[in-house]
N, C-alpha and C positions, 0 to 999 in steps of 0.2 A: 491157509499157510501150509506148505509142504516142506519135507525135510529130505535133503539129498546127501547121501553118504559121499565123503570126499576121500574114499580109499580106506583100506584096512588100517586100523589104529589111529585114524584121524577123526577130528571132530566133525559132527554133522553140520552142514551149512543150511540154514533155513532160507527158503525162497517162497515167493508168493506167486501162485499160478495166475495167469491172466484172466481165466474164467471165474476166479473167485472174487474179483473186484466188483463191488457194488457202490455206485455213487451215493453219497450221503443225501439226506433230505434237504439239507441246507444248500448243497451244490446244485441239486435239481431245481430248487426254487430260484437260485441265482441265475441259472441258465434260462429258466422260463421267463424271469423278469427281463433279461437281456433281449430275448426274442420279442417280447411284447413291446419293449422300448424301441427296438429297431423297426418293427412294423408301424408303430405310431409315428416315428420320425419320417419314414418313407411316405406315409399317407399325408402328413403335414406338408412335406416338400412337394408332393404331387399336386395337392390342392392349391398351395401358394403359387406354383408355376402356372396352373390353369387360370387362376384368377388374374395373375399379372398379364398373361397372354391375352385374355379376354379384354382387359382394360386397354391394353395397347391397341388391340384390333379395333375396338370401338372408337378410340381417339383418332386412329388413322382413317377409317372408313367414313367417319362423320366430319372430317376436315372439309372445308369449302372447295379445295382444289383437288380432292381425291378422284373424281371421275376423269379429269384431264390427266392426272398423274398415272392412273391405272392404264389409260389408253396409250400413254407415251412410254411408260417403263415396264408394264406388265401385260403386253399384248401377246396373246397365245399364238397368233398366226406368225408373227415375226420370231417368237421364241422357237417354234418348230422349224422355221426356215434357217435360223442361225445355228441351232445345236449341231447338225452334222458338220458344218464348216468350222465351227469353233473346236469341235473335237479333232477334226483333221489338223487344224493349226496347233492344237495342244501337243501333238506328237513332236513338233519342233521344240516346244518348251521342255518336254521331257528329255529329249536328246541333249539339249543345252545343259540341263541340270546334271545329267550323268557325266558328260565330258568336262564341263566346267567344275563340277564338284571334285573330280579326281585331280584336275590341274590345280585347283585352289588348295587342296590338302597338301599336295607335293610342294608347291611353291611356298605356301605358308610355313611348312615345316623347315624348308631350307632357310628361309628368312629368319625364323626363330632361332635356329641353330647358329646362324651367323651373328645374331645379336647376343648370344650367350657365350661366344668363344672367348677364351681367356688369353691374356698376354698382350703386350704392346704391339707385337707384330700384326695382330689382327684388328688394330684400331681402324684402319681405313674400311675394312669390311663391315665392322660394327657400325661405323658412321653411315655408310651407304644403306645398310639395312634399316637403321633408325630413320634416315631421311625418307626412304621409300614408304615406311609405315606411316610416318607423320603426314606425308603429302597425300597419299591415297585415302587415308582415313579422314582427312580434312576436306578433300575434294568431293563435292556431291556426285553421286553415281550418275545422275542424269547428265550433268555437264561432262563427266568423263566419257559417257557413251556418245555424246554429240561430238566431242573432240576426236575420238577414235573413229567413229563410224562416218562422220562427215569430213574430218580433217585429213585423215590418211589418204583417201582417194584423191583429194585435191592436190596432194604432193606429186602424183603421177610417178611414183617410184617403180622402177623396173623390177618385176618378180614379186611385188607385194600385192596380195589379194585385195580386191575391192568388194568381196562378198560381204553383205551386211550381217549375215549370220556369223561368219568367222570373226569379223571385226567386233560385233556386239559381244560375242563370247569372250574375246580378248579383253574388252573393257570390264566385263563382269569379273573375270579372273584377276585382273589387276586390282580392282577395288576390294574384292572379298579376300584375296590372299593377304592383304594388309591386316584385316580384322582377324583372320584365322591365325596369322603369325603371332599376334599379341596373345591369343588364347593359348597357343602352344608355348610361348615364352613364359606365360604365367604358370603353366603346368610344370615346365622345366625348373623354374625357380622355386616352386613349392616343394620340390623334393629336397629333403634335408641333406646338408653337405656330408653328413656321416655316411650316406649311401655311396657317394662317390669315393670317399676315403676308404670305405670297406672294400669297394671294388678294386681300387688301386693296391690295397694291401694284399689282395689275392693274386696280384700279378697282371691285372688287366691294364691295358693302355687307356689313355684318355678317350680315344675313339671307341674302344671296346666298352668302356664303362658307360659312355653316353648311349651307345647302341643297345646294350644288353641290360642295363640297370636303370639309367635315368629316363630314357624315352618311354619304355613300357609303362612305368609308373606315371609319367607326366600325361601320356595320352589317355590312360585309363581314368585319370582324375578329371580330364577335360571333356569327356564324351558328351555330357549334357549341353554345355555351351556350343560345342561343335555341331551338334544336331540342330540347335536353334539357328545357327548360321546357315545350315543347309536348308532349313525351312524358309528363311528369308531369301536365300538365293533362288529357291523355287519360284517364289512370287515375283522376284525382280527379273526373271527371264522374260517376262512380258514386256519389259522396256526396250528390247531389241527391235520392237516394231517401229521405233522412230526412224530407223534406217531403211524401212520398206520391207523387212522380212515378214513373211506371211505366217505369223504365229496365231495363237488363239485371240489375242487382243486385236491384232491387225485384221483378222478375219471378221471380227465383230465390227470393227471400225468401218470396213468396206460396206457392210450392210447398212450401218447407221448413215453413212454418207449418201447412200442411194435412197433410203426410205425416210430419213429424218425422224426415225423412231429409235429410242434408246434402249429398247428391250434387249438387243444383242449384247450390250454391255453388262446387263444383269445376268444374262446367260453365261458369259465369259467369267464374270466374277464368281458365280456359283460353282462353276467347274473348277476354278482354282481353289475355292474353299473346300470342295469335296476332295481334291487332291492333297490339300494341306492338312486337313484334320487328322487323318491316320498318322502322319508323321509327327504331328504335335502330340497326339496321345501316346505314341511310342516314346517320344522324348520325355514326357511326364512319367511314364512307367520306368524308364531307365533311371531318371533322377530319383524317384522314390525308392527304387531298389538299392541304389548306391547309398542313399541316406540311411536306409535300414542296415546295410552292411557296416556303415561307419558307426552307427549307434551301437551295434552289437560287437564292435571291435574286429570286424572281419576285414578281408582284403579289399582295398579300394584302388 
């Protein structure tokens, strides 16, 4: 303990120097116990994981049809042949994800705003937005892709593209914007009405209050579900192959059709998994961080 003078004629203020602090024996023992318990838990988890993996491996390799399955689905020769072509096709999936992701966010936000507009004059707009979300959330994505990718070229409309990549991206945008619109709408409606009232009392118009007060809070609260939708969109970009676009799935399908060996499908699946896992872990990290902030009373 040290004493600092607070000026002439004033009382001395006692302070504790940082280098004078010594943890108590009880605290040291508690920290040691925590470290021991953490090491024990890690060892148990590792051991149980190894045992489970070994049991599953033995069950699979001792199955009667394992030799045939290994040759058909896990052939190293076809895996080496398929990997470069699958990676080349994956670039199309990544481009679709980037372009469609931006389009989905923009269109979904516009639909959500239309559904939350107030006043009887906006009823037709609210009804159209509700009909849009109900229709495309109920329509299976695969059917939507078939209708757009196969149906639009059949109409032979002048000036309308027949590129399966563009049509497939349009179908993905139509479906996912309906889901994202509901996510945004939930975020907007979760903001307490007092926020809008406070913004209006400060002289902001309805549009300014929505832009500067409501939407920032709504988007920040809905980041985890938006990231989950982005992960789903990344996987579903492989469905554009039904129109003939050469993406990762279609590249694998070409090799399978020629060799009658399904290893390229496994390669394509593993590539998508490797691309999805970082995004999934990032989503989990964002969700946990926001939960901690909410528990501590911080900004969400």
